C-alpha positions as CSV (number, residue, x, y, z in Angstrom):
1,M,8.5,1.7,10.5
2,S,4.8,0.3,10.6
3,Y,3.0,1.8,7.7
4,L,-0.5,1.9,8.4
5,D,-2.3,5.2,6.0
6,Y,-2.9,3.5,2.9
7,Q,-5.3,5.5,2.2
8,A,-3.0,8.7,2.0
9,T,-0.8,7.2,0.0
10,T,0.3,3.3,-1.0
11,P,4.1,2.1,-1.1
12,L,5.5,2.1,-4.9
13,A,5.3,-1.7,-6.6
14,L,9.0,-2.0,-7.7
15,E,7.6,-3.4,-11.1
16,A,6.3,0.0,-11.0
17,L,9.3,1.5,-10.6
18,A,11.8,-0.9,-12.8
19,A,9.0,0.3,-15.5
20,M,9.6,4.1,-14.7
21,L,13.9,3.2,-14.9
22,P,14.6,3.1,-18.6
23,W,12.8,6.8,-19.4
24,L,14.6,8.9,-16.5
25,E,17.9,6.8,-17.0
26,S,18.8,7.6,-20.9
27,Q,15.5,7.6,-22.6
28,H,14.3,11.4,-22.2
29,A,12.5,12.1,-25.2
30,N,9.2,13.8,-25.7
31,P,5.8,12.0,-26.3
32,H,4.8,14.7,-28.3
33,S,7.7,14.7,-31.3
34,P,7.6,13.3,-34.5
35,H,10.9,11.8,-34.8
36,R,12.1,8.1,-33.8
37,E,12.6,8.6,-30.0
38,G,9.4,10.5,-29.6
39,R,7.3,8.1,-31.4
40,R,9.2,5.7,-29.0
41,A,8.1,7.9,-26.0
42,K,4.5,7.8,-27.4
43,A,4.2,4.3,-27.7
44,A,4.7,3.8,-24.7
45,V,2.6,6.8,-23.1
46,E,-0.4,4.4,-24.8
47,L,0.5,0.9,-24.2
48,A,0.2,2.6,-20.0
49,R,-2.8,4.4,-21.3
50,D,-4.5,0.7,-22.0
51,Q,-3.1,-0.5,-19.2
52,V,-5.2,2.2,-16.9
53,A,-8.3,1.7,-19.2
54,A,-8.2,-2.1,-18.9
55,L,-10.3,-1.4,-15.6
56,L,-12.3,1.0,-16.5
57,P,-15.4,1.1,-18.4
58,P,-15.6,1.3,-21.8
59,G,-17.1,3.3,-24.8
60,G,-14.7,6.5,-23.2
61,R,-11.1,8.0,-23.7
62,I,-8.5,8.6,-20.6
63,A,-6.4,11.9,-19.9
64,F,-3.2,11.4,-18.3
65,T,-3.1,14.3,-15.6
66,S,-1.3,15.8,-12.5
67,G,-3.5,13.9,-10.3
68,A,-6.9,13.3,-9.3
69,T,-7.2,16.5,-7.6
70,E,-6.5,18.4,-11.2
71,A,-8.6,16.2,-12.7
72,L,-11.8,16.6,-10.6
73,N,-11.3,20.3,-11.0
74,W,-11.4,19.6,-14.7
75,A,-14.1,17.6,-14.7
76,I,-16.3,19.9,-12.5
77,K,-15.2,22.8,-13.8
78,G,-15.4,21.9,-17.5
79,A,-19.5,20.6,-16.8
80,A,-21.9,23.8,-17.3
81,G,-25.0,23.5,-15.0
82,P,-25.4,23.4,-11.0
83,I,-23.1,20.9,-9.0
84,T,-24.4,18.2,-6.9
85,T,-21.8,16.6,-4.3
86,L,-21.9,15.0,-0.8
87,A,-21.2,16.3,2.6
88,T,-18.1,13.9,2.8
89,E,-16.1,14.2,-0.5
90,H,-12.3,15.0,-0.6
91,A,-11.6,18.6,-0.6
92,A,-10.8,18.5,-4.5
93,V,-14.0,18.4,-4.9
94,L,-15.7,20.2,-2.0
95,D,-13.6,23.3,-2.5
96,T,-14.0,23.9,-6.1
97,A,-17.6,23.5,-5.7
98,A,-17.2,26.5,-3.4
99,A,-15.2,28.4,-5.6
100,E,-17.4,27.6,-8.6
101,A,-20.0,28.4,-5.8
102,A,-18.0,32.0,-5.0
103,Q,-18.3,32.5,-9.4
104,G,-22.7,32.2,-9.2
105,R,-22.7,28.7,-10.0
106,D,-25.3,26.6,-7.9
107,V,-24.1,25.0,-5.5
108,T,-26.0,21.2,-3.7
109,I,-24.6,19.7,-0.8
110,L,-26.1,16.2,0.0
111,P,-26.6,15.0,3.4
112,V,-25.4,11.1,4.5
113,G,-26.6,9.2,7.7
114,A,-24.4,7.7,10.6
115,D,-23.1,5.2,8.1
116,G,-22.0,7.7,5.9
117,I,-24.0,6.4,2.6
118,V,-25.7,9.2,1.1
119,D,-29.3,9.5,2.2
120,S,-31.0,11.4,-0.9
121,V,-30.8,11.7,-4.2
122,P,-29.9,14.6,-6.5
123,S,-32.6,16.7,-8.8
124,G,-30.6,19.9,-10.7
125,A,-29.1,19.0,-13.8
126,G,-25.4,19.8,-14.6
127,V,-22.9,17.7,-13.1
128,V,-23.0,15.3,-9.8
129,A,-20.3,14.5,-7.8
130,A,-19.8,11.5,-5.8
131,M,-16.9,8.7,-4.5
132,L,-17.1,5.9,-4.9
133,V,-14.7,4.8,-1.6
134,N,-14.4,7.8,0.9
135,N,-10.6,8.3,1.9
136,E,-11.8,8.7,5.5
137,I,-14.3,6.1,6.6
138,G,-13.9,3.5,3.6
139,V,-17.7,3.2,2.9
140,I,-18.3,2.1,-0.9
141,Q,-21.3,5.1,-2.6
142,P,-24.3,3.2,-3.8
143,I,-23.2,5.4,-8.1
144,A,-25.2,2.9,-10.2
145,A,-28.5,4.7,-8.2
146,L,-26.9,8.1,-8.2
147,A,-25.8,7.8,-11.5
148,E,-29.4,7.0,-12.7
149,A,-30.7,9.6,-10.6
150,A,-28.5,12.1,-12.3
151,H,-29.3,11.0,-15.7
152,A,-32.4,11.7,-14.9
153,A,-32.5,15.4,-14.0
154,G,-30.0,15.8,-17.0
155,A,-27.1,15.6,-15.4
156,L,-22.9,14.4,-16.5
157,M,-22.0,11.9,-13.0
158,L,-18.4,12.6,-11.7
159,V,-17.1,9.6,-9.9
160,D,-14.2,10.4,-7.3
161,A,-12.7,6.6,-7.7
162,V,-9.5,7.3,-6.2
163,Q,-9.8,5.3,-3.7
164,G,-11.4,2.4,-5.1
165,Y,-10.0,2.2,-8.7
166,G,-9.1,-1.3,-9.0
167,R,-10.6,-2.9,-5.6
168,V,-14.1,-1.7,-6.1
169,A,-16.3,-2.1,-9.5
170,I,-17.3,0.8,-11.5
171,P,-20.6,1.1,-12.8
172,D,-20.3,1.3,-16.4
173,T,-23.3,4.4,-16.5
174,V,-21.3,7.0,-14.9
175,D,-20.1,9.9,-17.4
176,L,-16.3,10.8,-15.9
177,I,-14.1,9.4,-13.4
178,A,-11.1,10.3,-12.0
179,I,-8.1,8.3,-11.0
180,S,-4.1,9.0,-9.6
181,A,-1.7,6.6,-9.6
182,H,-0.7,6.5,-6.8
183,K,-3.2,5.1,-4.4
184,I,-2.5,1.6,-6.5
185,H,1.3,1.4,-6.0
186,G,2.1,3.8,-8.9
187,P,4.2,6.8,-8.7
188,K,3.0,10.1,-7.3
189,G,2.3,13.0,-10.0
190,I,-0.2,11.5,-12.8
191,G,-3.9,10.4,-12.2
192,A,-6.0,10.6,-15.6
193,L,-9.7,11.4,-16.0
194,W,-12.1,8.9,-18.2
195,I,-14.6,10.8,-20.0
196,R,-17.7,8.4,-21.5
197,D,-17.6,9.4,-25.3
198,G,-20.1,11.5,-26.2
199,V,-19.1,14.4,-23.2
200,T,-17.3,17.0,-23.8
201,L,-15.7,19.4,-21.0
202,A,-14.0,22.5,-21.7
203,P,-10.8,23.1,-20.9
204,L,-9.1,23.1,-17.5
205,L,-5.2,24.0,-19.1
206,H,-4.7,25.7,-22.1
207,G,-1.5,25.2,-24.2
208,G,-0.8,22.2,-26.7
209,G,-3.5,20.1,-26.6
210,Q,-1.4,17.5,-26.1
211,E,-4.2,15.2,-24.6
212,A,-7.3,14.6,-27.4
213,P,-9.9,14.8,-24.6
214,G,-8.5,18.9,-24.0
215,R,-5.9,18.5,-21.3
216,S,-2.9,20.4,-22.7
217,G,1.2,19.8,-21.2
218,T,3.6,17.5,-22.1
219,L,3.7,14.1,-20.7
220,S,6.0,11.9,-18.5
221,P,6.3,8.6,-20.2
222,A,8.2,7.6,-16.7
223,L,5.5,8.6,-14.8
224,C,2.6,7.3,-17.6
225,A,4.6,3.6,-17.2
226,G,4.6,3.7,-14.1
227,F,1.2,4.5,-13.4
228,G,0.0,1.6,-16.4
229,V,2.1,-1.1,-14.7
230,A,0.6,-0.2,-11.1
231,A,-3.0,-1.0,-12.8
232,Q,-1.7,-3.5,-15.0
233,L,-0.8,-5.0,-11.3
234,M,-4.1,-4.4,-9.7
235,A,-5.9,-6.4,-12.3
236,D,-3.9,-9.6,-11.9
237,R,-3.6,-9.7,-8.5
238,K,-6.9,-8.2,-7.7
239,D,-8.7,-11.6,-6.2
240,Q,-5.0,-12.0,-4.2
241,D,-4.7,-8.1,-3.0
242,A,-8.9,-8.4,-1.5
243,A,-8.1,-12.2,0.2
244,H,-5.3,-10.3,2.2
245,V,-7.4,-7.4,3.0
246,D,-10.1,-9.0,4.1
247,R,-7.3,-11.2,6.1
248,L,-5.9,-7.6,8.0
249,W,-9.5,-6.3,8.3
250,A,-10.5,-9.6,10.6
251,L,-7.4,-9.4,12.1
252,A,-7.3,-5.4,13.4
253,R,-10.6,-6.1,14.0
254,D,-10.2,-8.1,16.4
255,R,-7.1,-7.5,17.9
256,L,-8.4,-4.2,19.2
257,G,-10.6,-5.2,21.3
258,P,-13.4,-3.6,23.0
259,G,-13.4,0.2,24.0
260,W,-13.4,0.9,20.4
261,T,-15.2,2.0,18.2
262,I,-15.9,1.4,13.7
263,N,-16.6,5.8,12.0
264,G,-18.9,4.7,8.9
265,A,-20.5,1.5,8.2
266,T,-19.1,-1.5,8.0
267,D,-21.1,-3.1,5.0
268,P,-20.8,-1.8,1.9
269,R,-17.1,-1.0,2.9
270,Y,-13.4,-1.4,1.5
271,H,-11.2,-3.3,4.2
272,G,-8.8,-1.6,4.1
273,N,-9.7,1.5,5.4
274,L,-10.0,1.2,9.5
275,N,-11.7,4.3,10.2
276,V,-12.2,4.1,14.9
277,R,-12.5,6.3,18.2
278,R,-12.3,5.3,21.9
279,E,-13.7,8.1,23.8
280,G,-11.6,10.9,25.4
281,L,-8.7,9.5,23.1
282,D,-5.3,12.0,23.1
283,V,-4.9,11.4,19.2
284,N,-1.6,14.0,19.6
285,R,-0.1,12.2,21.9
286,L,-0.6,8.7,21.1
287,M,1.1,10.0,17.8
288,S,4.2,11.8,19.8
289,D,4.3,7.8,21.5
290,L,3.8,5.5,18.4
291,R,6.9,7.7,15.7
292,D,7.3,4.0,14.5
293,I,4.0,3.8,13.6
294,A,2.5,5.9,10.6
295,F,-1.4,6.3,10.9
296,S,-3.2,9.0,10.5
297,A,-5.9,11.3,12.5
298,G,-7.8,12.2,9.0
299,S,-6.9,13.3,5.1
300,A,-3.5,13.6,4.4
301,C,-5.3,16.7,2.6
302,A,-6.2,18.3,5.9
303,S,-3.4,17.6,7.6
304,G,-1.6,21.6,9.6
305,S,-5.5,22.9,8.9
306,G,-6.0,22.8,13.1
307,R,-10.2,21.0,11.6
308,S,-11.6,18.1,13.0
309,S,-12.0,16.0,9.8
310,H,-15.7,16.7,8.2
311,V,-16.3,13.8,7.3
312,L,-16.6,12.2,10.6
313,R,-18.8,15.4,11.6
314,A,-21.3,14.5,8.7
315,I,-22.3,11.2,9.9
316,G,-22.9,12.8,12.8
317,L,-19.7,12.9,15.3
318,S,-19.0,15.5,17.9
319,E,-16.1,17.3,17.7
320,T,-14.9,15.5,20.8
321,Q,-15.4,12.4,18.8
322,A,-13.7,13.1,15.8
323,R,-10.9,14.4,17.3
324,S,-10.6,10.8,19.1
325,S,-11.3,9.0,16.0
326,I,-7.9,7.4,14.0
327,R,-7.3,5.8,10.6
328,L,-5.8,2.6,9.9
329,G,-5.1,2.1,5.9
330,F,-3.7,-1.8,4.8
331,G,-2.7,-3.2,1.6
332,R,-0.9,-4.9,-0.4
333,Y,2.2,-5.1,1.7
334,T,1.4,-5.0,4.6
335,S,2.2,-8.0,6.8
336,E,0.0,-10.1,9.5
337,T,2.8,-9.6,11.8
338,D,3.7,-6.7,10.8
339,L,-0.1,-5.3,11.6
340,A,-1.0,-7.2,14.8
341,D,2.1,-5.7,16.5
342,A,1.3,-2.6,15.2
343,I,-2.0,-2.7,16.4
344,D,-0.8,-3.9,19.7
345,A,1.8,-1.2,20.2
346,I,-1.3,1.3,19.3
347,G,-4.1,-0.4,21.8
348,A,-1.2,-0.6,25.0
349,A,0.0,3.3,24.4
350,A,-3.9,4.0,24.2
351,E,-4.7,1.5,27.7
352,G,-1.6,4.0,28.7
353,Q,-3.0,7.1,28.7
354,W,-5.2,6.7,31.3
355,P,-3.9,6.2,35.1
């Protein structure tokens, strides 16, 4: 299997797995218990918190969550006032905003240009939510400028940094940051919300209040430990990973050749995401013909909906163009040989659709 779906999830780092195993095999204490074993579990959680925080701005605190979806829901629902977001945001933001709109809250959806970059600025107070790196087309939004405009309007700036955490710099001026472990070679089922000091949110989950910023629920030391080590690896390998991804990006673009069009801006863009289209391509047939290559026709969260990508439609693609697009995601554990072979197979299968 050639795995080219890094935006959906990344392979678990062996170092993260090793950090998790003791807490799954023999160290089972509740990290919120006051006895010795509970304190040991809490120490593992706090070490992970420090490791995750090292890749985030100073002057804030982290609450571990079940994932970025919970973190984004909490940030949006926990903040007061109108909501402003982008047409290309993840469903976790757009659907949460829609649910809040149904309760009478004002929501503004900002358009993006053909390059996928927002072409207007927020003007209403409340919370502004924007993705650092788009999960479908990889473009990087001008978060610093959006944060400046948000603050000028009296709003908080929420960044969905799921795809960019550890890869793309997050401006120090933001107020809320949502991240996820399984997009950085950590385990599924854990994420975090970073909250700037002085910012308060209404709780999303009510209960024991185990996480000081207001999140209730028993934490898993195993998941926290895996997240922490994955974050530490992102810091330690940042330059090495970036250089490798740049080589893969260049290889993939050269290997695809003419006939394919890149969706969204090529700069600024995270190079581990290559979203391309080919006129008349039957993507379902392509995926059926290439079952030993894992790639995507869009966000995994929208698969099975029957809808074409809202991101591709937002950048001006027609329904036909959106349905003729594929997303190739690669990274740390993708070899150049494996990617080249997969690209060649994709190209040959695409060519084979025309007699």
